C-alpha positions as CSV (number, residue, x, y, z in Angstrom):
1,M,2.2,143.9,0.6
2,N,1.4,140.3,-0.1
3,A,3.5,137.2,0.4
4,P,6.0,136.4,-2.4
5,S,4.9,134.4,-5.3
6,S,7.0,131.6,-6.8
7,Q,8.2,133.9,-9.6
8,R,11.8,134.9,-9.1
9,A,14.4,136.6,-11.1
10,P,17.9,135.2,-11.7
11,D,20.8,137.0,-10.0
12,A,24.0,138.2,-11.5
13,N,25.9,136.9,-8.5
14,D,28.7,134.4,-8.6
15,R,26.4,131.4,-8.4
16,P,23.1,132.0,-10.2
17,V,20.1,129.5,-10.3
18,P,17.4,129.5,-12.9
19,S,14.3,131.7,-12.6
20,T,10.8,130.5,-13.1
21,R,10.8,132.6,-16.3
22,V,13.0,129.9,-17.9
23,S,10.3,128.9,-20.4
24,T,10.1,132.6,-21.5
25,V,13.8,133.0,-21.7
26,E,14.1,129.7,-23.8
27,R,11.7,131.1,-26.3
28,Y,13.5,134.4,-26.4
29,D,15.8,134.6,-29.5
30,F,18.5,136.8,-27.9
31,H,20.8,136.5,-30.9
32,R,18.1,137.6,-33.3
33,V,17.4,140.6,-31.1
34,I,21.1,141.7,-31.1
35,Q,21.2,141.3,-34.8
36,S,18.2,143.6,-35.2
37,Y,20.0,146.3,-33.3
38,L,22.9,145.9,-35.6
39,D,20.6,146.2,-38.6
40,D,18.9,149.3,-37.2
41,A,22.3,151.1,-36.6
42,A,23.7,149.9,-39.9
43,R,21.0,151.8,-41.8
44,L,22.0,155.0,-40.0
45,V,25.8,154.6,-40.5
46,N,25.6,153.2,-44.1
47,V,27.6,150.1,-43.4
48,P,28.8,148.4,-46.6
49,D,27.0,145.2,-47.2
50,H,30.1,143.0,-46.9
51,V,30.9,144.5,-43.5
52,R,27.4,143.9,-42.2
53,V,27.6,140.3,-43.4
54,I,30.9,139.7,-41.6
55,L,29.7,141.3,-38.4
56,R,26.4,139.3,-38.3
57,E,28.2,136.1,-37.5
58,P,31.1,135.2,-35.2
59,K,34.5,134.5,-36.6
60,N,35.0,131.3,-34.6
61,E,32.6,129.0,-32.7
62,L,34.3,126.6,-30.4
63,I,32.6,123.7,-28.6
64,V,34.6,121.4,-26.4
65,H,33.6,118.3,-24.4
66,F,35.7,117.3,-21.5
67,P,35.5,114.7,-18.6
68,V,35.9,115.7,-15.0
69,R,36.3,113.4,-12.0
70,M,33.7,114.4,-9.4
71,D,34.1,114.0,-5.6
72,S,32.2,110.7,-5.7
73,G,34.8,109.2,-8.0
74,E,32.5,109.1,-11.0
75,Y,33.4,111.0,-14.2
76,R,31.0,113.5,-15.7
77,L,31.2,115.0,-19.3
78,F,30.8,118.8,-19.6
79,K,30.2,120.9,-22.6
80,G,32.1,124.2,-22.9
81,Y,31.8,127.0,-25.5
82,R,33.9,129.9,-26.7
83,I,32.5,132.3,-29.3
84,Q,35.1,134.6,-30.9
85,H,33.0,137.2,-32.6
86,S,35.5,139.7,-34.0
87,N,39.2,140.6,-33.6
88,I,39.5,143.4,-36.1
89,L,40.2,145.8,-33.3
90,G,42.4,143.6,-31.2
91,P,42.4,140.3,-29.2
92,Y,39.0,138.7,-28.5
93,K,37.7,139.8,-25.1
94,G,34.7,138.6,-23.1
95,G,33.5,136.8,-20.1
96,M,33.1,133.1,-19.2
97,R,29.6,132.2,-17.9
98,Y,28.8,129.1,-15.9
99,H,25.0,128.5,-16.2
100,E,22.8,125.5,-16.7
101,H,20.9,127.2,-19.5
102,A,23.9,128.4,-21.4
103,S,23.5,127.9,-25.2
104,L,25.4,128.5,-28.3
105,D,23.0,131.2,-29.6
106,D,23.2,133.1,-26.3
107,F,26.9,133.2,-26.4
108,K,26.8,134.4,-30.0
109,A,24.6,137.3,-28.9
110,L,26.8,138.1,-25.9
111,G,30.0,137.8,-28.0
112,A,28.6,140.3,-30.5
113,M,27.7,142.6,-27.7
114,M,31.3,142.6,-26.5
115,T,32.4,143.7,-30.0
116,W,30.1,146.7,-29.9
117,K,31.0,147.5,-26.3
118,C,34.8,147.5,-26.9
119,A,34.4,149.5,-30.1
120,L,32.2,152.1,-28.3
121,M,34.7,152.4,-25.4
122,N,37.6,152.8,-27.8
123,L,39.4,149.7,-26.5
124,P,41.9,147.7,-28.6
125,F,39.8,144.6,-28.2
126,G,37.3,142.5,-30.2
127,G,34.4,140.6,-28.8
128,A,34.0,137.1,-27.4
129,K,32.0,135.1,-24.9
130,G,31.9,131.6,-23.6
131,G,31.4,129.3,-20.7
132,I,30.1,125.9,-19.6
133,K,26.6,124.5,-19.5
134,F,26.1,123.5,-15.9
135,D,24.9,124.8,-12.5
136,P,28.0,125.9,-10.5
137,R,25.9,125.9,-7.3
138,S,25.4,122.1,-7.7
139,V,29.1,121.2,-7.3
140,S,31.7,121.5,-4.5
141,R,34.6,124.0,-4.6
142,D,37.1,121.3,-5.4
143,E,34.8,120.1,-8.3
144,L,34.5,123.7,-9.5
145,S,38.2,124.0,-9.6
146,R,38.7,120.8,-11.6
147,I,35.9,121.8,-14.0
148,T,37.5,125.2,-14.6
149,R,41.0,123.9,-15.0
150,R,39.8,121.1,-17.4
151,F,37.8,123.6,-19.4
152,F,40.7,126.0,-19.9
153,H,43.1,123.1,-20.6
154,A,40.6,122.0,-23.3
155,L,40.6,125.5,-24.9
156,G,44.5,125.4,-25.0
157,S,46.0,127.9,-27.4
158,N,42.6,129.1,-28.5
159,I,43.0,131.7,-25.7
160,G,46.1,133.8,-24.9
161,P,47.0,137.4,-23.8
162,D,47.5,138.3,-27.5
163,Y,44.7,136.3,-28.9
164,D,41.6,135.8,-26.6
165,V,41.4,137.2,-23.1
166,P,38.5,135.8,-21.0
167,A,37.1,137.4,-17.8
168,P,34.4,136.7,-15.1
169,D,30.7,136.7,-16.0
170,V,27.6,135.1,-14.5
171,G,28.6,132.1,-12.3
172,T,32.3,132.9,-12.3
173,N,34.5,135.3,-10.2
174,A,38.1,136.2,-9.4
175,Q,38.8,132.8,-8.0
176,T,37.7,131.2,-11.3
177,M,40.1,133.5,-13.2
178,A,43.0,132.6,-10.8
179,W,42.4,128.9,-11.6
180,A,42.2,129.7,-15.3
181,M,45.4,131.7,-15.3
182,D,47.3,129.1,-13.3
183,T,46.2,126.4,-15.7
184,Y,47.3,128.4,-18.7
185,L,50.7,129.2,-17.2
186,N,51.3,125.6,-16.3
187,T,50.2,124.1,-19.6
188,V,50.9,126.5,-22.5
189,G,54.4,127.3,-21.2
190,M,55.0,131.0,-21.8
191,V,58.5,132.3,-21.3
192,K,57.5,135.8,-20.1
193,K,55.3,135.0,-17.2
194,E,54.3,138.5,-16.4
195,A,52.8,139.2,-19.8
196,A,51.2,135.7,-19.8
197,M,49.3,136.7,-16.7
198,G,47.1,138.8,-19.0
199,V,45.6,135.7,-20.4
200,V,42.5,136.5,-18.3
201,T,41.3,139.6,-16.4
202,G,39.3,140.0,-13.3
203,K,41.9,138.1,-11.3
204,P,42.5,138.6,-7.6
205,V,44.8,141.6,-7.0
206,S,47.3,139.3,-5.4
207,S,47.5,137.3,-8.6
208,G,47.9,140.0,-11.1
209,G,44.5,141.7,-10.9
210,T,44.0,145.4,-10.6
211,V,42.5,147.5,-7.8
212,G,39.1,148.8,-8.9
213,R,38.1,145.8,-11.0
214,E,35.7,144.3,-8.5
215,T,33.6,147.5,-8.4
216,A,34.3,148.5,-12.0
217,T,31.0,147.5,-13.6
218,G,28.9,149.0,-10.9
219,Q,31.1,152.1,-10.9
220,G,30.5,152.5,-14.6
221,V,26.7,152.2,-14.1
222,V,26.9,155.0,-11.5
223,H,29.0,157.2,-13.7
224,C,26.3,157.0,-16.4
225,I,23.5,157.6,-13.9
226,A,25.3,160.6,-12.4
227,E,25.9,162.0,-15.9
228,W,22.3,161.5,-16.9
229,A,21.2,163.3,-13.7
230,R,23.6,166.2,-14.4
231,R,22.3,166.6,-17.9
232,S,18.7,166.3,-16.8
233,R,19.1,168.6,-13.8
234,F,17.9,165.7,-11.7
235,K,19.1,165.8,-8.1
236,L,20.2,162.3,-6.9
237,E,20.2,163.0,-3.2
238,G,17.0,161.7,-1.6
239,K,16.0,159.6,-4.6
240,K,14.9,156.0,-4.5
241,L,16.4,152.9,-6.2
242,I,15.3,149.4,-7.0
243,V,17.7,146.7,-8.0
244,Q,17.1,143.3,-9.6
245,G,20.1,141.0,-9.0
246,F,22.3,141.7,-6.0
247,G,25.5,140.1,-7.1
248,N,28.7,142.0,-8.0
249,V,27.0,144.5,-10.3
250,G,23.8,145.2,-8.4
251,S,25.4,145.3,-4.9
252,N,28.2,147.6,-5.9
253,T,25.9,149.9,-7.8
254,A,23.6,150.2,-4.8
255,V,26.6,150.9,-2.5
256,L,28.1,153.5,-4.8
257,L,24.7,155.3,-5.3
258,A,24.2,155.4,-1.6
259,A,27.2,157.8,-1.5
260,H,25.1,160.1,-3.7
261,G,22.2,160.0,-1.3
262,V,20.2,157.4,-3.2
263,S,18.2,154.9,-1.1
264,L,17.6,151.3,-2.0
265,V,14.0,150.5,-1.3
266,A,13.5,147.2,-3.1
267,V,15.8,144.4,-4.2
268,G,15.5,140.9,-5.7
269,D,17.7,138.0,-6.6
270,H,17.2,134.3,-7.4
271,T,15.6,133.6,-4.0
272,G,12.9,136.3,-4.1
273,Y,12.3,140.0,-3.4
274,L,12.4,142.3,-0.4
275,Y,10.9,145.8,0.2
276,N,11.9,148.4,2.8
277,P,10.2,151.8,2.3
278,E,12.7,153.3,4.8
279,G,15.7,152.1,2.7
280,F,18.1,149.2,3.2
281,N,21.5,149.6,4.7
282,V,23.2,148.5,1.5
283,H,26.6,147.8,3.2
284,R,25.0,145.4,5.7
285,L,22.9,143.8,2.9
286,K,26.0,143.3,0.7
287,Q,27.9,141.8,3.6
288,Y,24.9,139.5,4.3
289,V,24.8,138.3,0.7
290,A,28.6,137.7,0.7
291,Q,28.2,135.5,3.7
292,N,24.9,133.7,2.8
293,G,24.9,133.7,-1.0
294,S,21.6,135.5,-1.4
295,I,19.2,138.0,0.2
296,A,17.0,135.1,1.5
297,G,16.5,135.4,5.3
298,Y,17.6,139.0,5.5
299,A,15.6,140.4,8.4
300,N,15.3,144.1,7.5
301,G,13.0,143.7,4.6
302,Q,9.4,142.7,3.8
303,K,8.9,139.9,1.4
304,I,7.1,140.8,-1.8
305,N,6.6,138.9,-5.1
306,R,8.0,139.7,-8.5
307,D,5.0,141.5,-9.8
308,E,4.9,143.8,-6.7
309,F,8.6,144.5,-7.1
310,F,8.0,146.0,-10.6
311,T,5.3,148.3,-9.2
312,V,7.4,149.8,-6.3
313,Q,7.5,153.6,-6.5
314,A,11.1,154.7,-7.1
315,D,13.2,156.9,-9.3
316,I,15.9,154.6,-10.7
317,F,15.8,150.9,-11.7
318,V,19.0,148.9,-12.2
319,P,18.3,145.5,-13.7
320,A,21.5,143.5,-12.9
321,A,20.3,139.9,-13.4
322,L,20.0,138.1,-16.8
323,E,18.6,139.0,-20.2
324,N,14.9,139.3,-21.0
325,Q,13.7,140.3,-17.6
326,I,11.8,143.5,-18.6
327,G,9.1,142.7,-21.1
328,A,6.0,144.8,-22.0
329,S,4.2,144.0,-18.8
330,E,7.1,144.8,-16.5
331,A,7.8,148.0,-18.5
332,E,4.1,149.0,-18.0
333,A,4.3,148.4,-14.3
334,L,7.6,150.3,-13.5
335,Q,7.2,153.5,-11.6
336,V,10.6,155.0,-12.2
337,K,12.2,157.8,-14.3
338,L,15.3,155.9,-15.4
339,V,16.4,152.4,-16.2
340,A,20.1,151.8,-16.2
341,E,21.0,148.3,-17.5
342,G,23.6,146.7,-15.3
343,A,23.0,143.3,-17.0
344,N,23.3,142.5,-20.7
345,G,20.0,142.5,-22.5
346,P,17.6,142.8,-19.6
347,C,15.1,144.7,-21.7
348,S,13.3,143.0,-24.6
349,P,12.5,145.1,-27.6
350,E,8.8,145.1,-26.6
351,G,9.7,146.3,-23.1
352,E,12.0,149.0,-24.4
353,A,9.2,150.3,-26.7
354,V,6.9,150.6,-23.7
355,L,9.5,152.4,-21.7
356,A,10.0,154.9,-24.6
357,R,6.2,155.4,-24.9
358,R,6.0,156.1,-21.2
359,G,8.9,158.6,-21.2
360,I,11.1,156.4,-19.0
361,E,14.7,157.0,-20.1
362,L,17.1,154.1,-20.8
363,L,20.8,153.8,-20.4
364,P,21.7,150.8,-22.5
365,D,23.9,147.9,-21.5
366,V,26.4,148.5,-24.2
367,L,27.4,151.7,-22.4
368,A,26.1,151.4,-18.9
369,N,27.9,148.2,-17.9
370,A,31.0,148.8,-19.9
371,G,33.0,149.7,-16.9
372,G,33.9,146.1,-16.3
373,V,35.6,145.5,-19.7
374,T,37.2,149.0,-19.5
375,V,39.0,148.2,-16.2
376,S,39.8,144.7,-17.5
377,Y,41.7,146.5,-20.3
378,Y,43.6,148.5,-17.6
379,E,44.4,145.2,-15.9
380,W,45.7,143.7,-19.2
381,V,47.9,146.7,-19.8
382,Q,49.4,146.5,-16.3
383,N,50.2,142.8,-16.8
384,R,51.8,143.5,-20.2
385,R,53.9,146.3,-18.7
386,S,54.6,144.7,-15.4
387,E,53.1,147.8,-13.7
388,I,50.8,148.3,-10.7
389,W,48.5,151.3,-10.8
390,G,46.9,152.9,-7.8
391,I,43.1,153.1,-7.3
392,E,43.1,156.9,-8.1
393,E,44.6,156.3,-11.5
394,V,42.2,153.5,-12.3
395,E,39.1,155.4,-11.2
396,E,40.2,158.6,-12.9
397,R,40.7,156.8,-16.2
398,L,37.4,154.9,-15.9
399,E,35.4,158.0,-15.2
400,K,36.9,159.8,-18.2
401,A,36.3,156.8,-20.5
402,M,32.6,156.5,-19.4
403,L,31.9,160.2,-19.8
404,D,33.6,160.3,-23.2
405,A,31.5,157.4,-24.4
406,Y,28.3,158.9,-23.0
407,E,29.0,162.1,-24.9
408,R,29.5,160.2,-28.2
409,M,26.3,158.3,-27.6
410,T,24.4,161.5,-27.0
411,Q,25.8,163.3,-30.0
412,F,24.9,160.4,-32.3
413,A,21.4,160.1,-30.8
414,T,20.8,163.8,-31.3
415,T,22.2,163.9,-34.8
416,H,20.3,160.8,-36.0
417,K,17.2,161.1,-33.8
418,C,17.5,157.6,-32.6
419,P,17.3,155.8,-29.2
420,N,20.4,155.6,-27.0
421,R,20.9,151.9,-27.6
422,I,21.0,152.3,-31.4
423,A,23.2,155.3,-30.9
424,C,25.7,153.1,-29.0
425,Y,25.7,150.6,-31.8
426,G,26.0,153.4,-34.4
427,V,29.1,154.8,-32.7
428,A,30.7,151.4,-32.4
429,L,29.9,150.6,-36.1
430,Q,31.5,153.8,-37.3
431,R,34.8,152.7,-35.7
432,L,34.5,149.2,-37.0
433,V,33.6,150.3,-40.5
434,Q,36.5,152.6,-40.8
435,V,38.9,149.9,-39.8
436,Y,37.5,147.6,-42.5
437,L,37.7,150.4,-45.0
438,D,41.3,151.1,-44.1
439,R,42.5,147.5,-44.0
440,E,40.1,146.0,-46.6
441,I,39.6,142.2,-46.8
442,F,42.5,139.8,-47.0
443,P,43.8,138.7,-49.5
């Protein structure tokens, strides 16, 4: 294959950098796309007009500006966001993203997605999303700590274990959540410290996190893939996988699928793409990325460019980078049987239409990557109860939750003859509509 081009995909790792598709992403109205899915599902569920009007916009949009002293001694002003979309089902819940191209509209789209995701998974949470507009790779660890602490201090009582519960997302990780929790405990002043630890999830296990959370999103993707394979009578052993984004989600998905006999033959992140027809040793590759921050320089792979990556012959594709990575041209190029969305919104509507026309099945983000928020819920419950669950209990509960949601998606899709994505939105809307009908509108 040819040498890599300058086109590169963003990575869902802890410290992403922009892709050369930024101009395309900036023109992509992600919020409008999410609203169109809501409208499509609402027509099938017969959502009352007032409920649809409420759900089209977030309940709260918070923007904070805060100064931080940098290592040089200068002060820099940062902009932070928190979109609280819905709390009709419970506390707001959603990740905190650190990225230089973060925007209000993107957070509105992602916050709405969390509402549908939590409703689909039968969790007692609403939807939220937020973060800071900056490149976390450009600052030191000490600066990152001060930025995080100052941000969560600025949010103040707008977050809390009974009100809004953040979690890691692109550009953040367990360490970020540890700083966030410590800031909250030292500034808001809760009496019951154990319960207050539930102000954020995705924390280190030593600081109130739960076993199984680090791999939860990838494990959820694998549960969905395995269930699709079972229903399709598709033997996973010996099959080939390609992954875009080799951060937490992509790497853990690849490792877990390897246990099913699936071989990773192509991988990409923010530094480029690699190809190995014999299959990568995913454990070594994951360890290399943990040590070096990317796949760049990994010896056991041939460099290819972005266009070549999408033409690699495989069976399963897991996009685990950012939104809008699979447009019509990428969907036409793919040589796979299944796309399982590890990232949020990786397929554009145009790309999804091409996949459907070509008979390539799609497991949508609302279901496929919901393992993360589901195990976050388990972490939150353990914090509130002052309990510690074993890995067997966490994984058993997660598998049951994922398969139950998969079944409800399938039943809705069959009954209403609609795509899986709209089916997920439909199932979520049924739950939300019933709550609004039961409780009505105050006053």
